C-alpha positions in Angstrom: 200.7 -71.8 -52.1 203.7 -71.0 -54.3 201.7 -71.6 -57.5 199.0 -69.2 -56.3 201.5 -66.6 -55.4 203.1 -66.6 -58.9 199.7 -66.6 -60.6 198.7 -63.5 -58.6 201.9 -61.8 -59.6 201.4 -62.6 -63.3 197.7 -61.5 -63.1 198.8 -58.2 -61.6 201.5 -57.6 -64.2 199.1 -58.4 -67.0 196.3 -56.2 -65.6 198.7 -53.3 -65.2 200.0 -53.5 -68.7 196.6 -53.8 -70.2 195.1 -50.9 -68.3 198.2 -48.7 -68.9 198.0 -49.5 -72.7 194.3 -48.8 -73.0 194.7 -45.6 -71.0 197.0 -44.1 -73.6 195.8 -41.7 -76.3 195.7 -43.2 -79.8 195.3 -39.8 -81.5 197.8 -40.8 -84.2 197.0 -44.0 -86.2 198.4 -45.2 -89.5 198.2 -48.3 -91.6 200.7 -48.6 -94.4 201.4 -51.3 -97.0 204.6 -51.9 -98.8 206.9 -54.5 -100.3 210.3 -55.5 -101.5 211.7 -57.7 -104.3 215.2 -58.6 -105.2 216.0 -60.8 -108.2 219.5 -62.1 -108.9 221.7 -64.2 -111.0 224.9 -65.7 -109.6 227.7 -67.8 -111.1 230.0 -69.9 -109.0 233.2 -70.6 -110.9 233.4 -74.1 -109.4 230.3 -74.9 -111.4 228.6 -77.0 -108.7 226.6 -80.0 -110.1 223.6 -79.3 -107.8 223.5 -75.6 -108.8 223.9 -74.6 -105.1 226.8 -72.6 -103.6 228.6 -73.8 -100.4 226.3 -74.9 -97.7 227.2 -72.2 -95.3 225.7 -69.5 -97.6 222.0 -69.0 -97.3 221.3 -65.9 -99.3 222.0 -65.6 -103.1 223.2 -69.2 -103.0 221.9 -70.5 -106.3 224.3 -71.0 -109.2 223.7 -70.0 -112.8 220.1 -69.4 -112.2 217.8 -66.4 -112.6 215.7 -66.4 -109.4 214.4 -64.3 -106.5 216.4 -64.0 -103.2 213.7 -62.3 -101.3 210.3 -60.8 -102.1 207.7 -59.8 -99.5 204.5 -57.9 -99.0 204.1 -56.1 -95.7 201.4 -54.4 -93.7 202.2 -52.1 -90.8 200.0 -50.6 -88.1 201.3 -47.8 -85.9 199.7 -45.6 -83.2 200.8 -43.8 -80.0 200.2 -46.9 -77.9 200.4 -49.9 -80.2 202.0 -51.3 -83.3 202.0 -54.4 -85.5 203.8 -55.8 -88.5 202.8 -58.7 -90.8 204.9 -59.7 -93.9 204.7 -62.7 -96.1 207.6 -63.7 -98.2 209.0 -66.0 -101.0 212.4 -66.6 -102.5 215.5 -68.7 -102.1 216.3 -66.9 -98.9 213.1 -68.3 -97.3 213.6 -71.8 -98.6 217.2 -71.9 -97.2 216.8 -70.1 -93.9 213.4 -71.5 -92.8 213.8 -75.1 -94.0 213.5 -76.4 -90.5 210.3 -74.6 -89.6 206.8 -76.1 -89.9 205.2 -75.6 -93.3 202.8 -72.9 -92.1 205.7 -70.7 -90.9 208.1 -71.1 -93.8 206.8 -68.0 -95.6 206.5 -65.6 -92.7 209.1 -62.8 -92.9 207.7 -60.9 -89.9 204.6 -61.1 -87.7 204.6 -59.2 -84.4 202.6 -56.9 -82.2 203.7 -54.3 -79.6 202.3 -52.3 -76.8 203.7 -49.0 -75.4 204.1 -49.3 -71.7 204.6 -45.6 -70.8 202.9 -42.4 -71.9 206.0 -40.3 -71.5 208.8 -42.7 -72.5 209.5 -44.9 -75.4 209.2 -48.3 -73.6 207.7 -51.0 -75.7 206.8 -54.7 -75.3 206.8 -56.5 -78.6 206.1 -60.2 -79.3 206.0 -62.6 -82.2 208.4 -63.2 -85.1 210.9 -60.4 -85.1 213.9 -59.2 -87.0 217.1 -60.4 -85.4 218.7 -58.1 -82.8 222.1 -59.4 -83.8 224.3 -57.8 -86.5 224.3 -54.9 -88.9 223.1 -56.9 -91.9 219.6 -58.1 -92.6 217.9 -60.2 -95.2 216.8 -57.1 -97.1 219.6 -56.4 -99.6 218.6 -52.7 -100.0 219.6 -52.1 -96.4 223.0 -53.6 -96.8 226.3 -52.2 -98.3 227.0 -55.5 -100.2 225.0 -57.6 -102.6 225.7 -60.8 -100.6 225.8 -61.1 -96.8 229.0 -61.5 -94.8 229.9 -64.9 -93.3 229.1 -63.6 -89.8 225.6 -62.6 -91.0 224.9 -65.9 -92.9 225.8 -67.9 -89.7 224.0 -65.9 -87.1 220.2 -65.3 -86.8 218.3 -63.3 -89.5 215.1 -63.6 -87.5 213.9 -64.6 -84.0 210.7 -65.5 -82.2 209.9 -64.4 -78.7 209.3 -61.3 -76.7 211.3 -58.0 -76.6 211.2 -55.3 -73.9 212.9 -52.1 -75.3 213.6 -48.5 -74.3 214.8 -45.6 -76.4 215.9 -42.4 -74.8 214.2 -39.1 -75.6 217.2 -37.9 -77.7 217.4 -41.2 -79.5 221.1 -41.7 -78.6 220.5 -44.9 -76.5 218.5 -48.0 -77.3 218.3 -51.0 -74.9 216.4 -54.2 -75.2 216.0 -57.5 -73.2 214.6 -60.5 -75.1 213.2 -63.9 -74.3 213.6 -66.3 -77.3 212.4 -69.7 -78.6 216.0 -70.3 -79.6 218.8 -69.5 -82.1 216.9 -68.4 -85.3 214.0 -70.6 -84.4 210.2 -69.9 -84.6 208.9 -73.3 -83.4 210.8 -75.1 -80.6 211.6 -78.7 -81.6 209.9 -81.5 -79.6 212.2 -82.9 -76.9 213.8 -79.6 -76.0 212.8 -77.9 -72.8 215.0 -74.8 -72.9 214.3 -71.3 -74.1 216.9 -68.7 -74.8 217.4 -65.0 -74.2 219.4 -62.0 -75.2 220.1 -58.3 -74.9 221.0 -55.4 -77.2 222.5 -52.0 -76.4 223.0 -49.3 -79.1 224.7 -46.0 -78.7 224.6 -43.2 -81.3 226.6 -40.3 -79.9 226.2 -38.4 -83.1 224.4 -38.9 -86.4 227.6 -40.2 -87.9 228.5 -42.9 -85.3 226.6 -46.0 -84.3 228.0 -48.5 -81.7 226.1 -51.7 -81.0 226.5 -54.7 -78.7 224.2 -57.7 -78.8 224.2 -61.1 -77.1 222.4 -64.4 -77.2 222.4 -67.1 -74.5 220.4 -70.3 -74.6 220.0 -73.6 -76.5 221.9 -74.2 -79.8 219.8 -75.3 -82.8 218.4 -78.8 -82.6 216.9 -81.0 -79.9 219.8 -81.3 -77.6 220.2 -79.4 -74.3 223.6 -78.0 -75.4 224.0 -74.3 -74.6 225.2 -71.5 -76.8 226.8 -68.2 -75.6 227.3 -65.6 -78.3 228.2 -61.9 -78.6 228.2 -59.5 -81.6 229.7 -56.0 -81.7 229.6 -53.6 -84.6 230.3 -50.0 -85.4 229.2 -47.9 -88.3 231.2 -44.7 -88.9 230.2 -42.0 -91.5 233.7 -40.6 -91.9 232.9 -38.1 -94.6 229.7 -37.2 -96.7 230.8 -39.9 -99.2 232.7 -42.4 -97.2 231.5 -44.8 -94.5 233.1 -47.8 -92.8 231.5 -50.7 -90.9 233.2 -53.2 -88.6 231.6 -56.2 -87.1 232.9 -58.9 -84.8 231.3 -62.2 -83.6 232.4 -64.5 -80.9 230.6 -67.7 -79.8 230.9 -70.7 -77.5 228.9 -73.9 -77.5 228.9 -75.8 -74.1 227.7 -79.4 -74.3 225.3 -80.6 -71.7 227.2 -83.8 -71.4 229.8 -83.8 -68.6 233.4 -83.5 -69.4 232.7 -82.7 -73.1 234.9 -79.9 -74.6 233.5 -76.5 -75.5 233.4 -75.4 -79.2 234.5 -71.8 -79.9 234.4 -69.6 -83.0 234.7 -66.0 -84.1 234.2 -63.9 -87.2 235.1 -60.4 -88.5 233.7 -58.4 -91.3 234.9 -54.9 -92.4 233.1 -53.0 -95.2 234.2 -49.7 -96.7 231.7 -47.8 -98.9 232.3 -44.8 -101.1 229.7 -42.8 -102.9 231.3 -41.7 -106.2 228.1 -39.8 -107.1 224.6 -39.8 -105.9 223.8 -42.7 -108.1 227.1 -44.7 -108.2 228.6 -46.4 -105.2 231.6 -48.7 -104.6 232.1 -51.2 -101.7 234.9 -53.4 -100.6 234.6 -56.1 -97.9 237.2 -58.2 -96.0 236.0 -61.0 -93.8 237.4 -63.8 -91.6 235.5 -66.7 -90.1 237.3 -69.1 -87.8 235.3 -72.1 -86.7 237.9 -74.9 -86.1 235.6 -77.0 -83.9 232.7 -77.1 -86.4 230.3 -75.5 -83.9 228.4 -73.6 -86.6 230.0 -74.8 -89.9 230.8 -78.5 -89.8 233.1 -80.1 -92.3 235.9 -82.6 -93.0 238.6 -79.9 -92.4 238.6 -76.9 -89.9 236.7 -73.9 -91.3 239.2 -71.0 -91.3 238.1 -68.8 -94.2 239.3 -65.4 -95.4 237.2 -63.5 -97.9 237.2 -60.5 -100.1 234.6 -58.9 -102.3 234.0 -55.9 -104.5 230.7 -54.2 -105.2 229.3 -51.8 -107.7 225.9 -50.2 -107.0 223.9 -48.1 -109.3 220.8 -46.3 -107.9 218.4 -46.2 -110.8 215.6 -44.4 -108.9 215.0 -43.6 -105.2 213.5 -47.0 -104.7 215.4 -49.1 -107.3 219.0 -50.5 -107.1 221.2 -52.4 -109.5 224.2 -54.2 -108.1 227.1 -56.4 -109.1 229.6 -58.3 -106.9 232.7 -60.4 -107.2 233.5 -62.5 -104.1 236.6 -64.6 -103.3 236.9 -67.1 -100.4 240.0 -69.0 -99.3 240.3 -71.6 -96.6 243.6 -72.6 -94.9 243.0 -76.2 -96.1 241.3 -77.7 -99.1 237.6 -77.1 -98.5 235.9 -76.3 -101.7 235.5 -78.4 -104.9 236.4 -77.0 -108.3 234.5 -77.7 -111.6 236.4 -81.0 -111.9 235.4 -82.2 -108.5 238.8 -81.8 -106.9 239.3 -80.2 -103.5 240.8 -76.8 -103.5 241.2 -74.0 -100.9 239.6 -71.3 -103.1 236.1 -70.4 -104.2 235.1 -67.4 -106.3 231.8 -66.2 -107.7 230.1 -63.2 -109.3 226.4 -62.0 -108.8 224.1 -59.4 -110.3 221.0 -58.3 -108.6 218.1 -55.8 -109.0 216.1 -54.6 -106.0 212.9 -52.6 -105.8 211.1 -51.4 -102.8 207.5 -50.0 -102.8 
């Protein structure tokens, strides 16, 4: 009886959505193709023997090597009542961030479809492999103020797999979304885990110069355990003048073990980025960051992870779709965490990087 009742409910919801979607007018349709490629060279002054920067960095993490961080080709379909995105990728970002995914999924940057649920309002239901709803930084360097990603971006999801119900107000000032997810940056759920996760996002743009965002995740932590993760991200982007903007992001998380009487693990992170446009072609950025994970919830190690970081960026816009960047980055832990070129433990790590990015 109960099973039949719920089957009828789901049948009714599905029929309603399908009829409502097909009833909409698809007078505007567009299929577009594009792509992006970012090549880089980085040098870690500790000269790591395996040519890989510290394990908590997933983008631009190769040492003294000319390579590609991210390159993708994308197809997009958009109409009044439906939309779809498919993008295939390659690069060191893909090999590092999707290493736990099945082989067939390792090179998918994005693959999702969406149906508009209302003729008069911007209410959409999207499903598939989606960009993360968390944070102000993405894997696409062109869209970020710095060459490398912040510690809070590197250690929170870049992508997610699931369903998203979203609403944008007519004036574009408010955006809200509810999500059902396969997990924390996970496309395929691992065998042996029964849980799924969820999240929400709320964005407010009172003016064109101010963006405030709040995003959360709740559900299983990565792996096959039934341990739970509760996480929140807040950021603000302020266009203070025509040339100067400032971004502030804050993460806070808690892992709660399923085992009784086990202690929670807590962490937080902060990133502040100031950007100044010297000219239309020349830009400068400075970043301060702090990541505090003493319990090793996200970044496990022999000593507590309590890192302060600073970086400086120089950007040159060659053309409207081409960007040349350089960066110096310095990280310091409260205890000896990194290894220098002689293999000795040290609290400091520094690196430089050069990148070229082209979108088309």
